[in-house]
N, C-alpha and C positions, 0 to 999 in steps of 0.2 A: 504493500500500500504506500510506503514511503517513496518508492521509486515512481509509482504512478503519480503521486502528489508532485514529485519533482518534475515530471514531464509536463504537468499542467502549469507549474510555475515558469518553466522555460518557455512554453508556448505563449503564455500571457505576459511575458516580459517584453514581447515585441508589439509595438503599436499597431502594426498591420493586422494582427489578430483581432483586435477590437474593431477595426474598420470592417473586416470581413464578417465578423460574427454579429455585430450590433448594427452597423451602418447599412450593410447590404440587405438584410431582411426587411428592415424598416423602409428603406428606399424602394425596393422592389414592390412592397405591399402598397405604399402610398402612391407611387407613380401609376401602378396598375389600377388601383381603385379610382384615382382621379381620371385616368384615361378612359376606362371602360364605362364609368358613370357618365362621362361627357358624351358617349355615344348613345345614351338613352334617347328614345324617340321624342320625349317631351321637350328636349332641347333642340331638336332638329326643326329647321324652319325652311320650307320650300315655297317659293313664289311661283304663281302661274300668271303669265301674261298672254291673253288671247287676242289675236288679230281678227279672229272670226267672231263677229258680234251677234250671230243668230241665237235665238233662245234655245234651240235644240243643242247647239254647241255648248252652251253654258250647262245645260242639263247633263250632257254626256260627261263633261269634265267633273261636274258635281258628283256623279256616280263614282268616279275614280277617287275623288277627294273623300268620299264617305268611307272609304276603306281605311282611312287613317284617323288618328285621334284629332279632335278639334285643336286648331292652332298650328298643327304641323304643316298644313298646306293652306295657303291663302292667295287670293287674287291681288295682283299688283298692277300698277299702270306703267306707262312707257318710261318712267324714271327709275326703273328697277336697278340700273347699274350702280347708282349711289348706294342703294341698300346692300348690294353685293360687296362693294368695296369697303364699306364700314363694318361688315360682318353681321348685319341685322338678318340677312338671308344667307343660308348655306348654298342655295342654288336657285335658279329660275328656269322654268320650263316654258318655252315659247310655242304657242299654238298658231299654225299658219292660217291665212285667210280662207283657204279652200278646205279646211279640215272637215267640216260637215258635208260639203259637196262630195269630196273624195270618199268619205266613209260610207255614205249612202249609195255611192256609185260602185262600191265594192273594190275601190282602188286602195293601194297601200299608202297609208298616211305616215308622215314623219313629224316628230316633235323635237325641237332643239333644246338641248340641256346645257346651261351655262353655270359652271361652278363658281363659288366665291374664292378669292385669294386668301380669305381668312378661314381657318379651320377646314382646310381643303379635304382632310381625311374623312370628315363627316359627309361632305358632298360626294366624295368617291364611294363611300359606303352606300349612300342613298341611290346613287346612279346604278350601282350593281343590282340593288333591290328592284328599282323601277324597270330596268332593262329586262331582267329575268321575268318579272311579273308580266310585262307586255308580251314577251315572247311566249309565255305559257298561255296567255289569254288569246293569242292569235289563232284563228281557225275555229274558235269556240263560239258559243252563243253570246258571250258578253258584249262584243261589239257588232253583233248582227243587227242590221238596220231594222228588221221586223221586231226584234226583241226590244230595241231601244224605243221604237214607236209605241209599243204597248206600255212600256214603263213610263214613257213621257205623258201618255194620256191617262194613266191610272191615277186615281185620287190619292192613294197613299202607298208608298213602297218602302218597307223598312230597310234601313241601311245595315249592311253586314258589320259585325264587330269582331276584331281579332283579339283573342284573349289567350292567356297562359294560366297555368296553375297558380293559385293565389300565393303559394309559398315559394314560387320560382322567381328569382331575381337574376336577370341576365348579367348584371354587373358582377355577381358572385359566381357565375358559371365559369369565369376565368380564374377564380381564386385557386382551385386545386393545382393547376399547372404552375402558378407562381410559387406556391408552397413547395412543390417538388423541385422547381428550378433553384430556389434558395438552398435547399438541402444538397442538391448536386453541386452548386457553386462553392459552398463552404467545403465540402468533402474534397473536391478536386483542386481548388485554388490553394487552400491551406496545405492539403496533403502533398501536392506536387513539390512544395518547397521544404517539407519537414525534415527529410533525411538528407537531401542534397545540401542543405544549409550546413548541416553538421559535418559533411565531407569538406565543405569549403573552409570552415574555420578550424579544421584539424582535430575534431573530436574522435575521429575514427582511430587515430593512432593509440591513445590511451585505452580505448575500448578493446582494440585488438590485443594489447598487452595484458589487459585484465582477464582475458579468456572468457569474455561474456558469452552467454548462450545467445546465438544469433536469433533463434526463434522467439526467445523471451524478449529480446530487444525490440524486435519487429512487433510483437504482440502489444507491448507497452505503447508504442506509437499508434498502433491501430485503435486501441481502446480509447485513447485520448481523442483522436480524430473522429471516430465513430460517434462518441457521445456528443461532441461539439456539433457535428453535422446534424444529428437527430434533434438536439435542443434548438438549433437554429430554425429547423422546420416547424417545431412545436411553437416557437415564438411567433412565427409567421401565421400559423393557424390561429393562435389566440388573438392576434390583431384582426384577422379577417372575421373571426367569431364576434368580436366587438362590433364590426361593421355589418353583421347580419348573416354570416355564413351558417347554413343549416344542414350540416352533414354530421352524422354521429362521430364523436371524438374517437371512438374505438377503432374505426377504420383507418384514420390517420395514425393512431397509435401503433397500428400494425404495419401500415405501408411505409411510413417514414423510416423506421429502422431497416426495412428491406432495401429502400433506396440508399440510405446511408451506408449500409454494408457494401453495396456494389461500388458506389462512387468513392468511398474512403479507400477501398482496396485498389481501385484504379489510380487514385491520386498518389498513394504510396508507391505503387509500382513505377509510376513515372519518376518519382523522386529517387527511387533506388537505381534505376537504369541510367539516368542522366548524371553527368559529373558535377554540375554546379547549379546554384539556385537560379541563375539567370536563364539558362537553357530549360530547366525544368518548369519554371514559371511561365515561360513562353509557350511551351508545349501544353502545360496544364490549362492555360487560358484559352488556347486554341481548341482543346477538347471541350472546355466549358461552353464556348460559342457554338460549336457543332451540336452539342447536346441541347443548347437553348433553341437552335433552329429545329432540331428533331422533336421538340416538345409538341409541335403542331400548333402552337399559339401564334406564330408569325407567318405561316404559310398554309395554304389549303392543300391537303394531301391528295385531293381528287384531281388536281391539276398536274401532278407529278407523273413521271414514267413509272411503270409497274415495279421495276427493280428498286428504284429510289424510294418509292412509296412503301415497299416492304421493309427497307432498312429503317425508315422513320417510325413506322407503326410497330416495329420490334423494339424500340428504345424503351428504357425503364420509365422515363418521365411520361412518354406517350401512353404506355400501358397503365401506369398508375393513375394518370389523369382520366383515362377512359373508364377505369373502374369507378372512380368517385363520381364522374358525370352520369354514369349509369344509375348510381344510387340517387343522385339528385333528380334525374328526370323520370326514372322508372321504378324507384324504390328498391328495397332489398329482395333478392331472389337467389335461387340456387346457382345461377350462372356466375354470380359474384364470387361465391366460394371457390368455384373452379378456376376463375381468372386469378384470384389471389394466390391459390396454390401453385399455378403455373408460373406466376411471377416470382414467388418465393423460391421455387426450385431453380429457376434461371439465375436469380441473384446469388443463391448459395453456391451453385455449381461454378459460376463465373468467378466468384470471390475466392473459392478454394484454389482454383487454377492460378489466379493472380497472387494469392498467398504463396503458393509453392514456387512460382517464378521469382517473386521478390526475395524469398529466403535463399533460394539458390544463388541469385546474383549477390546478395549480401555476404554469403559465405565466401564467394570468390573475392569480394572486395576487402574482406577482413584478413585475407592471407598476407603474410609478410612480403611476398614478391609482387603484390598489387600496390601496396602502400609505399610510395617513394621515400618517405621519411624512415621507414623501417629497413629499407635496403642498406642504409648507411650505418645501421646499428651493428 
């Protein structure tokens, strides 16, 4: 226990440890919470400027507008550019003069979409939704002239309403991936420099002379890193829980150590193989970025090649996030148990292999002919 305590003291004597453990989780959580809450549809404002002044055109547009919550889409006049430039509108949809004529003649109609230079990411997200919606509605009865005429002459037509489960908050749907990203980041970034730093400052020489058990030395490093990585993930969970995350704590209590086991083992393997902290930190940071991309939070896996999609969907973060989101959207079921078992098996098997490789390389590096200082003794 004294040696373990000493390892914690050594780790926490470095300022960078506090930055990674405290600053990184809080930063990830706050930035993600602010970003994803800003994408909420209540803050999205789309203007519609119609050059077609016919009553039927207004009605047709009104049907589309009714699909969205009040205030999201509103009519604007020809001075819409000012509203776009100052950020009052995220985008404006221009309806051409021949809109109604072309629609009732069965011709393809076009709508011009103009995004705002302010918060353009919201305009981009809205464009994707609108474009896909109109593509899906094409060829169906929604824009059929006969259907529109019947709706136009009807006395009362209820507007459709898009709803989700009352307990579902889309801003919290991204929380699981952020929590696992924090766990990964701490495990790899701290782990990749843990042993290489001791090589650099010459600690390996007295360790080799003391005939220390290599496996025990590595296990001490792993236990410290594993615990810190797990705790960082738990801190992130607690912060998201305060913001309203509604996923049973027991699942995170199980999945976070599974992730910490894998990423701590990988971080230490990088640290063992590479000769100094500079190279190991560069490689560790590169792996962290790759795993961040593979989390599925930054890219759509449906747009990737099959082989690349397989690699991303096989990553620890992606699978862990997929399990939690299944619980969020569909509740607890038997599939969850199977998924957790498969993930645990993968994590354990991979970690054992990385353990063995790390200890093998460490034993080589502890030999006198490997240490330049000991060759001169």
